[in-house]
N, C-alpha and C positions, 0 to 999 in steps of 0.2 A: 421856524416859523410857528408862532404860537397863536391859537385862536384868541380873539380878544373879547368875546362874549360868552356868558354862560350858555345861551341858546345855541351858539354854534358848537361848543364843546359837547353839550349834552345831546346834540342832535345826531351824533355818530361821527362828526368831523372833530375828533378829539384833539385837544391841545398837543402840540409837539414841542415841549419846551426845549430851548436851546441852552438854558443856564438854570442854575439852582433856584434863583428867585422866580423864574417863570413857572417852574415845577411846583413851587410852594404856592404861588398865586393860583395856579390851576386847582391844586388840592383845596385851597381855602374858598375859592369862589366858583368852581365849577363842578362841585360834587353833588351827589344825590341828597346830601343833607346841607342845610344852611350853616354858615360859620358859627352862629350862636350855638347850634346843637352839637357841632363837632367840638367846640370849646368846652361845653358841659360834659361831654363824654370823656374828655382827656383831662379834665381838672384844671383848665386854664380860663382865664377871663376872655370874654370876647374881644375886648380891646387889645390885650396882649397878643392873642393869637392873630388878630387882624393886622397888627404891625409885622408880626413874623411871617405872614403869608402875603404880605404886600410886595409886589414887584418894584414899587417905588421906594421902599424903605430898606436900604442896603445896611442899616445899623443894627437891625433886629433879625435874628434867626432862632428857630426853636432849638432846643438842646437835641443832641444826637439821639438821646434815649426816647424821644418822642416820635421818631420816624415810624416805628411800628404802630403805636397807639393811634397816630394821626391817620396813617394809611387804612387801618381797620375802621376807625370811627367815621371816616369820610367816605369809605367804599369807593376810593379813587386811587389808582395805581400810578398816577402821574409822577409823584416823587421817587418811588422805588424804580419805575421805568426809566426815569431820567438817570439815576445813579447807575443802574445797569448798563445803559448805553454809554455813559461817560467813561466807564471802566472797560469798555469793549464787550459787553454782554447784552442779553436780552432778558427781560423779566416776563415770566408767564405765571399767572395765578392758576395753579393746577386744578384746585377744587372747582373753580368757576368754569374752566374748560371742560371738565368731566361733568359737572352738575347740569350744565346747559345741554349736554349731549353733543353729538357730532354736528358740526356746522360745515357741511361739505361745500356749500355755495360760497361762504366766506373764504374758506381755504383755497378754492379754485380761483376766485377773484384775486386774492392776495398773491398767489403764485403767478397768475397771468399778468398782473400789474407789474410785478418784479421783472418777469421775463420781458415785457414790453420796454421797461426802463432800461434794462441791459442792452437791448437792441437799439433803442433811442440814443443811448450814451456810449455805444460801442466804440465809436472812433475816439471819443474823449478818453475812454478807459485804455484803449490801445496806445495812444500817444502820450498819455499821462497829463494832458491838459484838461483838467476837470475844475469847474467852478465850485464854489461853496454851495450854491443852490443845487447843482447837480448831485453833489456828494450828499446833501441832506435828503434830497428826493430818493436817491438809491438806498440810503440808510434806513430812512423811515419805511419805505416800501419792503426792503429786505427784512427788517425787524418784524413787520406785520406778517410777512410770508413765513418766516421761521416760527413765530408764535402760533400761527394757524396750524402749520404742519405739526409742531410739537403737541398742540392741543389734540389733534386727531390721533397722534401716536399714543398719547396717555389714554385717550378715551378707548381706543382699540385694545390697548393692553389691559385696561380695567375690565372691559366687556369679556375678553378671553379668560381672565382670571375668575370672573363671576360665573362664567359658563362652567368651568371646571369645578368650582366650589359647590354649585347647586346640581351638578351631575348632567348638565346639558352639553351636548357637543360643541366644541369651540367654532 
């Protein structure tokens, strides 16, 4: 289920692309920077990048070598997050998790949401009759919880390391 407007995506209800074109569309149209600026930063024309990032244009995709520059220029992790989920993983931007500091409230909400979903879909999980919608909800909530927990873990490890380096007790 993908957000359909930049306003929704940038309001904290991030896109949850279910295919590559939706991830590219989110990157191109729901990022901190406008498409024109992203194109300038990665050395592509706005027209070309617009086609490559349009969910309606199945004939044009950016080259694989553009994944990292596009992600960095857009400040939007939708593409790499989609790829990670598609291969059974979770993407976590470590420096932003550490740079923002610890967000205990987000982690608590994410874990609680995942726990509630597990209870809500417990019978579906037990008997194996789970719908695509239920699977999507569990996957996205689970990914969010894992990301929040990993961010807290990285933050705690960094803080412990800094305390040792500067001679403060951990």
